Kinemage of the C-alpha trace (Angstrom):
@kinemage 1
@onewidth
@group {chain A} dominant
@subgroup {mainchain}
@vectorlist {calphas} color= white
{ca met a 1} P 11.636 128.234 -114.628
{ca lys a 2} L 7.998 128.215 -115.787
{ca ser a 3} L 7.076 128.994 -119.310
{ca ile a 4} L 4.245 131.385 -119.787
{ca phe a 5} L 2.347 131.468 -123.023
{ca ile a 6} L 0.252 134.502 -123.673
{ca arg a 7} L -1.987 134.733 -126.700
{ca ile a 8} L -3.176 138.162 -127.623
{ca tyr a 9} L -5.999 138.555 -130.097
{ca ser a 10} L -7.164 141.670 -131.734
{ca ile a 11} L -10.824 142.548 -131.424
{ca ser a 12} L -11.278 142.122 -135.182
{ca phe a 13} L -9.843 138.564 -134.984
{ca leu a 14} L -12.260 137.647 -132.188
{ca leu a 15} L -15.202 139.179 -134.028
{ca asp a 16} L -14.237 137.334 -137.214
{ca asn a 17} L -14.168 134.035 -135.277
{ca val a 18} L -17.547 134.730 -133.676
{ca ala a 19} L -19.062 135.668 -137.027
{ca glu a 20} L -17.595 132.532 -138.629
{ca ser a 21} L -18.939 130.323 -135.819
{ca ile a 22} L -22.396 131.831 -136.136
{ca ala a 23} L -22.355 131.425 -139.920
{ca glu a 24} L -21.414 127.730 -139.578
{ca leu a 25} L -23.960 126.953 -136.857
{ca leu a 26} L -27.135 126.830 -138.975
{ca pro a 27} L -25.752 124.576 -141.728
{ca lys a 28} L -24.359 122.187 -139.071
{ca his a 29} L -27.687 122.161 -137.237
{ca gln a 30} L -29.627 121.499 -140.423
{ca ala a 31} L -27.191 118.763 -141.515
{ca tyr a 32} L -27.780 117.092 -138.148
{ca ile a 33} L -31.561 117.323 -138.641
{ca his a 34} L -31.261 115.897 -142.179
{ca asn a 35} L -29.234 112.998 -140.737
{ca leu a 36} L -31.941 112.309 -138.141
{ca lys a 37} L -34.605 112.333 -140.852
{ca ser a 38} L -32.563 109.970 -143.039
{ca asn a 39} L -32.453 107.605 -140.053
{ca gly a 40} L -36.239 107.558 -139.773
{ca phe a 41} L -36.819 110.239 -137.150
{ca thr a 42} L -39.844 112.514 -137.285
{ca val a 43} L -38.822 116.049 -136.339
{ca val a 44} L -41.507 117.703 -134.239
{ca gly a 45} L -41.526 121.322 -133.098
{ca tyr a 46} L -43.105 122.782 -129.982
{ca ala a 47} L -43.712 126.455 -129.199
{ca arg a 48} L -45.117 127.844 -125.968
{ca lys a 49} L -46.461 131.325 -125.305
{ca ser a 50} L -46.691 132.576 -121.726
{ca pro a 51} L -49.945 134.178 -120.568
{ca gly a 52} L -49.986 137.852 -121.508
{ca thr a 53} L -52.085 140.905 -122.150
{ca glu a 54} L -51.802 141.034 -125.946
{ca asp a 55} L -54.921 140.574 -128.026
{ca ile a 56} L -55.705 137.263 -129.738
{ca ala a 57} L -54.475 138.398 -133.170
{ca thr a 58} L -51.109 139.529 -131.786
{ca arg a 59} L -50.719 136.330 -129.749
{ca leu a 60} L -51.430 134.203 -132.817
{ca gln a 61} L -48.962 136.256 -134.908
{ca leu a 62} L -46.226 135.717 -132.302
{ca leu a 63} L -46.923 131.988 -132.180
{ca gln a 64} L -46.923 131.826 -135.981
{ca lys a 65} L -43.477 133.456 -136.058
{ca met a 66} L -42.165 130.864 -133.585
{ca val a 67} L -43.674 128.018 -135.593
{ca gly a 68} L -42.271 129.509 -138.800
{ca arg a 69} L -38.792 129.450 -137.257
{ca leu a 70} L -39.259 125.815 -136.238
{ca phe a 71} L -40.092 124.868 -139.834
{ca lys a 72} L -37.454 127.089 -141.474
{ca val a 73} L -34.514 126.662 -139.090
{ca ser a 74} L -35.086 123.200 -137.616
{ca leu a 75} L -36.866 121.712 -140.619
{ca thr a 76} L -39.679 120.303 -138.487
{ca asp a 77} L -42.238 117.964 -140.015
{ca lys a 78} L -45.003 118.985 -137.579
{ca ala a 79} L -45.468 121.700 -134.971
{ca phe a 80} L -47.519 121.913 -131.790
{ca val a 81} L -48.168 125.011 -129.673
{ca ser a 82} L -49.377 125.979 -126.250
{ca tyr a 83} L -51.311 129.195 -126.648
{ca ser a 84} L -51.088 130.433 -123.044
{ca thr a 85} L -48.968 128.322 -120.708
{ca lys a 86} L -46.335 129.108 -118.100
{ca ala a 87} L -42.906 127.501 -118.457
{ca ala a 88} L -43.330 126.089 -114.937
{ca asp a 89} L -46.642 124.341 -115.764
{ca ser a 90} L -46.298 120.578 -116.030
{ca ile a 91} L -45.988 119.479 -119.632
{ca ser a 92} L -48.537 116.685 -119.277
{ca ser a 93} L -51.246 119.031 -117.978
{ca arg a 94} L -50.758 121.788 -120.564
{ca asp a 95} L -53.796 122.578 -122.685
{ca ser a 96} L -55.805 119.874 -120.891
{ca his a 97} L -58.545 122.446 -120.307
{ca thr a 98} L -58.973 123.149 -124.020
{ca glu a 99} L -61.295 121.241 -126.271
{ca lys a 100} L -59.574 118.349 -128.047
{ca lys a 101} L -61.040 119.467 -131.401
{ca thr a 102} L -59.257 122.854 -131.326
{ca tyr a 103} L -57.777 124.001 -134.643
{ca ile a 104} L -54.384 124.529 -132.992
{ca ala a 105} L -52.299 121.380 -132.466
{ca asn a 106} L -51.543 121.836 -128.771
{ca ala a 107} L -49.575 120.050 -126.028
{ca gln a 108} L -52.209 117.350 -125.597
{ca his a 109} L -52.054 116.628 -129.330
{ca leu a 110} L -48.253 116.500 -129.025
{ca ile a 111} L -48.504 113.912 -126.241
{ca asp a 112} L -50.898 111.796 -128.339
{ca phe a 113} L -48.597 112.090 -131.361
{ca ile a 114} L -45.502 111.071 -129.387
{ca arg a 115} L -47.289 108.013 -127.995
{ca gly a 116} L -47.879 106.794 -131.550
{ca thr a 117} L -44.401 107.511 -132.911
{ca asp a 118} L -41.320 105.353 -132.338
{ca thr a 119} L -38.523 107.664 -133.449
{ca ile a 120} L -38.968 111.334 -132.737
{ca cys a 121} L -36.785 114.394 -132.357
{ca leu a 122} L -38.466 117.154 -130.363
{ca val a 123} L -37.332 120.702 -131.170
{ca phe a 124} L -38.239 123.887 -129.309
{ca ile a 125} L -37.043 127.479 -129.519
{ca asp a 126} L -35.217 127.561 -126.183
{ca tyr a 127} L -35.014 125.710 -122.881
{ca ala a 128} L -37.844 127.713 -121.284
{ca gly a 129} L -39.860 127.146 -124.435
{ca phe a 130} L -40.390 123.592 -123.254
{ca ser a 131} L -40.135 123.725 -119.461
{ca ile a 132} L -38.031 125.254 -116.709
{ca asn a 133} L -38.512 122.182 -114.551
{ca pro a 134} L -35.895 119.484 -115.306
{ca ser a 135} L -37.756 116.808 -113.307
{ca asp a 136} L -40.913 117.522 -115.326
{ca ile a 137} L -38.953 117.107 -118.567
{ca leu a 138} L -37.611 113.766 -117.291
{ca ala a 139} L -41.111 112.624 -116.286
{ca phe a 140} L -42.422 113.657 -119.707
{ca ile a 141} L -39.720 111.682 -121.516
{ca lys a 142} L -40.401 108.565 -119.441
């Protein structure tokens, strides 16, 4: 005869576990980042904003919030942004049309920085924040 084990949780138990997991996530993430830094890694953030209809001031405010999160949550040492780029655009061609002397450290500056750095940890807000094309990510890493 088969044994059947049924575990029944109350909603409050599940919510407590979810809340506890969320509360533990940030300290674990930051401890991991601190460990990388102690091992000589430079932690670099990247934020990308899709093309949109908002005015320049609003667009810059939204980017600044993303960059602020990269510094506060992921403890980045530097941050680079793409002001108006689609997630499907190739990483290597992003911001190539902008002047190199722009006041915003963009994707081309990121590429130059990575070339000159041996140990780097690249952080971005979410998967689509970097690219939605896995083969492009692989080509970028190579």
